[in-house]
C-alpha positions as CSV (number, residue, x, y, z in Angstrom):
1,M,0.0,0.2,0.1
2,A,1.4,3.4,-1.0
3,G,1.9,6.2,1.8
4,P,0.2,9.4,1.5
5,A,0.8,11.8,-1.3
6,A,3.3,14.3,-1.1
7,G,2.6,17.4,1.0
8,S,-0.3,15.4,2.7
9,V,-0.4,15.0,6.8
10,R,-1.4,11.6,8.5
11,T,-3.7,11.7,11.2
12,R,-3.4,9.6,14.3
13,V,-5.9,9.6,17.4
14,S,-4.0,8.1,20.7
15,A,-5.2,7.4,24.0
16,Y,-2.5,8.2,26.8
17,A,-2.8,7.1,30.5
18,V,-2.0,9.7,33.3
19,A,-1.1,6.9,36.2
20,V,0.7,8.4,39.5
21,D,1.5,6.3,42.4
22,S,2.3,8.4,45.5
23,E,4.9,10.8,44.1
24,R,5.7,8.6,41.1
25,V,4.4,8.8,37.4
26,L,4.4,5.7,34.9
27,L,6.4,6.7,31.8
28,T,7.5,4.9,28.7
29,R,10.9,5.7,26.9
30,L,10.1,5.9,23.0
31,S,12.4,3.6,20.9
32,A,13.8,4.1,17.3
33,T,10.4,2.9,15.6
34,S,8.4,5.8,17.3
35,P,6.5,7.3,14.3
36,I,5.8,10.8,15.7
37,F,7.8,11.9,18.9
38,E,11.8,11.7,18.9
39,P,13.0,8.5,20.3
40,G,14.6,8.6,23.5
41,L,12.2,10.8,25.0
42,W,9.9,9.9,27.8
43,H,6.2,9.7,27.2
44,L,3.1,8.4,28.6
45,P,1.7,5.0,28.1
46,G,-0.7,4.5,25.4
47,G,-1.1,4.9,21.7
48,G,-2.9,4.8,18.5
49,I,-6.8,3.9,18.6
50,D,-7.4,1.5,16.1
51,P,-10.6,1.9,13.5
52,G,-13.5,0.9,15.1
53,E,-11.7,0.6,18.6
54,Q,-13.1,2.3,21.5
55,P,-10.5,4.7,23.2
56,V,-10.8,3.2,26.7
57,D,-10.4,-0.3,25.2
58,A,-7.1,1.2,23.1
59,L,-5.9,2.4,26.3
60,A,-6.1,-0.6,28.2
61,R,-4.5,-2.5,25.0
62,E,-1.6,-0.2,24.8
63,L,-1.1,0.1,28.6
64,L,-0.7,-3.7,28.7
65,E,1.4,-4.0,25.8
66,E,3.8,-1.2,26.8
67,T,3.8,-1.8,30.8
68,G,2.2,-5.1,31.4
69,L,0.1,-3.4,34.0
70,E,-3.8,-3.5,33.9
71,L,-6.3,-0.9,33.7
72,R,-8.9,-0.8,36.1
73,A,-10.8,2.6,35.5
74,A,-9.8,5.5,33.3
75,R,-11.3,9.2,33.3
76,L,-11.0,11.5,30.1
77,V,-9.5,14.9,31.6
78,D,-8.2,16.4,28.1
79,A,-7.5,16.3,24.5
80,R,-5.0,18.0,22.5
81,S,-3.8,18.5,19.2
82,Y,-0.1,18.3,17.7
83,A,1.8,18.6,14.5
84,A,4.9,16.9,14.1
85,H,7.3,15.9,11.2
86,R,9.5,12.6,11.7
87,L,10.9,10.4,8.8
88,G,9.7,12.3,6.2
89,V,5.9,12.2,7.4
90,S,3.8,14.9,8.5
91,W,1.7,14.2,11.5
92,H,-1.5,15.6,12.9
93,L,-2.0,13.7,16.5
94,V,-5.0,14.1,18.4
95,A,-4.1,12.8,22.1
96,L,-6.9,11.9,24.6
97,F,-5.4,12.3,28.3
98,Y,-7.1,9.9,30.9
99,V,-6.2,9.7,34.7
100,A,-5.6,5.8,35.1
101,T,-6.4,3.8,37.8
102,L,-4.4,0.4,37.4
103,R,-5.4,-3.0,38.9
104,D,-1.7,-3.4,40.4
105,A,0.7,-0.7,40.3
106,G,3.4,-3.2,40.4
107,V,6.7,-3.5,38.4
108,P,6.0,-2.6,35.0
109,F,7.9,-4.1,31.9
110,V,7.6,-3.9,28.1
111,S,5.6,-6.9,27.0
112,E,5.3,-5.9,23.1
113,V,8.3,-6.8,21.1
114,D,9.9,-4.3,18.3
115,G,7.4,-1.7,19.5
116,T,7.5,1.8,20.0
117,T,8.3,1.7,23.4
118,A,12.1,0.7,24.7
119,E,11.8,1.1,28.3
120,V,9.2,1.7,31.1
121,A,9.4,2.9,34.6
122,W,7.8,4.6,37.5
123,L,9.6,8.3,37.6
124,P,9.5,10.6,40.7
125,L,7.5,13.5,39.6
126,A,9.9,15.8,41.6
127,M,12.9,14.5,39.6
128,L,11.4,14.9,35.9
129,D,13.4,17.4,33.3
130,D,10.8,18.7,30.9
131,A,13.6,18.7,28.3
132,T,13.5,14.5,28.5
133,L,9.5,14.6,28.2
134,S,7.8,14.3,24.8
135,P,5.2,17.1,24.1
136,A,2.1,14.8,24.9
137,A,4.0,13.6,28.2
138,L,4.4,17.4,29.2
139,D,0.9,18.0,28.6
140,G,-0.4,14.9,30.4
141,L,1.6,15.4,33.1
142,G,0.4,19.0,33.9
143,H,-2.8,16.9,35.2
144,A,-0.5,14.8,37.6
145,R,1.4,17.6,38.8
146,A,-1.7,19.7,39.2
147,D,-3.8,17.1,40.9
148,G,-2.0,15.5,43.7
149,S,-5.1,13.3,44.7
150,T,-4.6,11.2,41.5
151,S,-3.8,7.9,42.2
152,S,-2.9,4.6,40.1
153,R,-4.4,2.3,43.0
154,R,-7.8,3.0,44.8
């Protein structure tokens, strides 16, 4: 199948989890196969919604693939739009941000082989360097930083 015509823009709608456990946030590090944001940046777990898939179902699927952790509940808190250009492709990303409650905030692990996630970890909110975060992670983490009551376990 041929790619988009020159000058065209690909649109992707994605669902992302903002999962905070005490003073830590669950983040993934983007791999070299990241289609939109630069590899090596810390990003929120989540990703593209497949055609016909409900956003919360996509969030649960992506969360399991990227972190090995299961979604218990999710509350939509924001939506943002991004324009990016990577690997010769122009992107329009629509990101849906969910405050996520997990079944167990245990030790995360990447279960998807050769995906866009190179690493996953619980990182202290106070130690995050904005320069190492994707634009979507920066926006999503605004909810975690503003709402100290956000929790991944309830």
